[in-house]
N, C-alpha and C positions, 0 to 999 in steps of 0.2 A: 192459517193452516189449511192445506188443501185436503180434499177427501181421499183421493186415490193416487198413490205414487206407483208407477209401473217400472219395474226393472226389466229392460229389454224391449227393443222396438222392432221385433220381427212381427209376423202375422198375428201370433197369439197376444203379444203385448199391445199392438195397435188396435186389435179387436177389443181388448179389455178397455182401453182408453176410450174408444168410440162408444162402447156400451155404457161406460160411466157417464159420458157427456149426455147421451140420449136419456139416461135415467135422472138427469138433473144434478149430477155430481161434477166436481172439478177434478181434472186429471192432468198429471205431468208424467211424461215418459223420459227415462234416462237411457240413452243408447250411445255407445262409443263410435259406431260406424255411420258413415254418411249414406243417405238414401240415393238410389235403391239398393237394398241389401240382398246379395245373392247367397244361395246355400245349395248344397247337394241334396236334391230331392227328386222324386219321380215326376212332379209337376202335374199330376192328374188329380183334380178336385172332384170328389164324389158328389152325387146329386144333392145330398143333404148339406154339403159344404157350399155348393152354389146357392142354395136357398138361404143359408146363413149369411153369406156375403150380401145378397140382395136385401136382407132384413137390415143390414148395416148401411145400406145405400151405396154399395160397392158392386160394380159390374165391370170387371176387367175384360179386356179383349183377348180372346183365345180361340181355340177350336172345340166345337161341340163334340162330346164323347157319347157314343151310344151304349157302351157297355164294356164288359171285360172278356178278353179272349185268352185262353191258355194254349200254348203252342209247344210241341215237342217233336221236332222233325216234321213229318208229314201229318202227324196227328194233331187234331184241334178240338177244342171245346169252347163254346162261347155262350154268353148270357147277356142279353140287352138289359139295360136298366128299366125298371118297371114303369115308373110314373113320369120321370123327367130326366133330361140328359145331365151328364157331368161336363166338366170343362178341362181341357188341356191348356195350360197357361204358363208362360215363363215365370219363374219365381220373381224375377226383377219387375215384371209387369204387374204381378199381383201385389208386390210390396209397394210399388209406386201408387197404385190405386188406393190401398189402405192408408198410406202415408198422407196422400192428398185429402182423403176424407177426414182423417184425424185433424189435420191442420185447419180444414174448413169449418170444423165444429169448435175450434178454439183450444184444442189440445196443445200444450206447450211441450216441445221436444228439446231436451237438454242434452248436449254432448257430454259424455262422461261414463263412468262405471259406478255401480253400487258396490261399495266396500262393506265396512262394518254396519251392521243393523242393530239399532238400539230401540228397545220397546219400553213403553210405560203402560199403565192401565188403559190410557185413553188415546195413545198415539204411537207412531213409529217414526224413527228418524234414520235416514240413509242418504248418502250423497249430498249432505248438507241441507236436506229438505225434510220438513216435518209434515206428516200426513196422518189421517185417521187410519188408513189401511195401506199395506204394501202388497201389490200383486207381482210375484216373481215369475217372469216369462223370459228368463235369460238362458233358455236353451237346454240341449241334451246334457251338457256338463255344467249345469247351473252352479255358479259360485255362491249364490244366496242359499241354495239348498245345502250345499256342502258346509257353509259357515254355520248354519243353524243345526247341523248334525242330523239332517233328515235322510241322508243316504244310508242304505243298507250295505254293510261291508261285503265286498266281492260281488256287488250287484251287476257289474259289467262283465263278469267272467262268463265266457261262452257266448258273448254278444257278437253279432255279425258286423260287417263293414259295408259301406255303400260308396260307389263312385258314379259320377254322372258327367256326360258330355253331350253336346248338341251336334247335329249333322245337318249340312245344307242338302237336303233331299226332299222331294215332294212326299208328303205323307201318303202311305198306301192303304191306310185304314182309319176309320173313325172310332175304333175301339182302343182301349189300353191293352196292349199285347204283353203277356207275361210268358217269356220263353224260358223253359225249364231244362236243366241239365243235372247231372249227378253232382255237380260242384257248386251250383247256385242258380240264380235267376237273372234274367235281363228284362227290364221293363222299357217298352217302347211307347212313348206318348207323343202324339202330334200336338205341337204347341203354337204353330203359326203356319201360314202358307210357305212351303219350301223349307220347313224346319221341324225336325223331330228331336226329342230328347231321349237318350238311352242311358238308363241307370242299371248298374250291376250290383248284386248283393251276394255276399259269400262269407263263410266263416274264416276263410283264408285271406290274409293280407298279401296282395300282390298287385302288379301294375294293371291298369285299366285294359290295355290291349291284350294282355295275357288272359284276363278274365273273358274278354269278348271273343277270343279265339275259340272258346268252348261252344260257341253258337255259330257254326259256319254258314247256315242259311241266312241268319240275320246279318252277319258280316257282309255277305254278298249283296244284300239289299241296301247296305249303307255305302253306296258308291259315291255319294257326295263328299266333299271335303269337310273335315271337322270344323265347326263354326265357333266353338268355345274351348277353353282349357278344361282339363279334368278337375273336378271338385270332389272332395271326399268327406265322409262323416263316419264316426264310430268310436268305440264300439256302441252299437245301437241299444243294447239292452241296459236299462237303468232301473233299479229297484229302489223304492222310496218307503220310508217308515210310515209317513203320513203326509198329507198335503196342506195341513193347517198347523201353524205354530203361532199362537197368540193372534196378532193382527197381521200376520203374513200368510198369504195363500199362494200355492204353486199352481200354475196353469201351463198348458201346452206340453212340450217335451220335458220341461223342468219338473212336471208332476209325476214323471215316470214313463218308461217307454218299453215296449216289448220288441217290436221289429217293424220295418217298413213294408213287410210282405204284402199287406192288403191295401196299401196306398191311401190310408185314411188319415194321415198326419194333419193335413190342413183342416179337414172337417172336425177332427177331435180338438185341435187347437182352438177353433172358433167356438165349439160347444162348451169346452171347459172355461174359456174366457167369459162367455155369457153367464154360465152358472156361477162363477166366482163373483161377478159384479152383482148378480141378482141377490146372492147371499149377503154381501156386505151392505148393499143398499137397504136390506131388511134388518141389518144389525144382527145377523145370525151366521157368523162365519163358521161355527161348528157344523152347520148343516151342509157345508160344501163337500165335506168328505163323502157323505152319502150321495150327493149329487154327482160327484166325480165317478164314484163306483157305478152308478146307474148309467151315466153317459158313455162310459167306456167298456161296459161289461161285454157286449157282443163282440167288439173289436178284440178284446183280450182273449176271449174264448176261441174265436175263429183263428186268430193269429197263432196262438199256441198250438192249436190242432194242426195247422198247416206246417208249422215249424217241426213238430214231432214227426209228421209224415215224411218230411223232406230231409230229416237229419242224417239219413244214410242214402247213398246213391240209388240203391234198389227202391227205396220208398219214393224218392223223387221221381224216378222213372214211371211209377205207377199213377202219379197224380193226374196227368192228362188223360191216359186211357180210362181211368175210373170216372173222371169228370165227363168225358165224351159218351160213356155208356150209361151214365145216370144224369141226364140233363135236368130233371126236376131238382135233384139234390144240389147240383152246381148252381142252378138258377136261384135256389133258396139261399145259398151262401152269398151270392152276389147281391141279392136283394136285402140281405142283412147289413150290407155296408151302408155307412151313413151317406 
């Protein structure tokens, strides 16, 4: 019997497997997709996420990020990261680095899906594998979470949708730029020389180009040809009853999600994966719920506040002017990001 079975081989799942191996536990990952796995995301890793990757022995190649900049037409507000830079990195590049680190430590990655989960007092069985613990890192619409009855009814109602595409254009900034409009936001992240990622978020489901048309200045800057196809995700809002069910622990997006507005998805995935492994290694899975609340509290508060402020066009139009007039407040919010 192995120690840890991980459902899902994205960043959260691979990080959990690496943490398990570093803690002296055996780990197997079950993942249906072949590496590297892509996903619609903003691709900006906050400074705490960069530090967490280095603690895992993972240093993917990307573009250094100095901070966050809000843009609305000619109005701007920016705040550099305080202690260390962030990282703009292609999702596939990040996944490859984590995948190789996991394999190098002896993690076994099995192609397949986790279906039925059966638990006893001392073990959990899924995908034909018996383990002491199961860490579910199977994404925003986690099948494991749903099968265990851990979703709150209507949790996705009111959730927003995200779309991402890359452009062959020289990055014009070393900040993550968040362009605001009354209909949503567009996130610009330099991820490589000659390549930027642009993700759009909105409550309205429509085509990528239609979303992007709401940001004429940004559209003019993207004079290079699109480099990738559009990828989408949503609804982003996912509410969860709890994150521990017997010997199963939920991490990453599977553990619940508010919105991608603050760009902390990767940092939170790494933090919750580390916390879950720490708890199971100590034989105290019940402690993980408190650890999750602590690790995600600032993100949830900040994201909900920004969502409330931007829920109407008038409020969205005030965010950048207010941030530009109150630099200390904006800087404090950015410094609160992981």
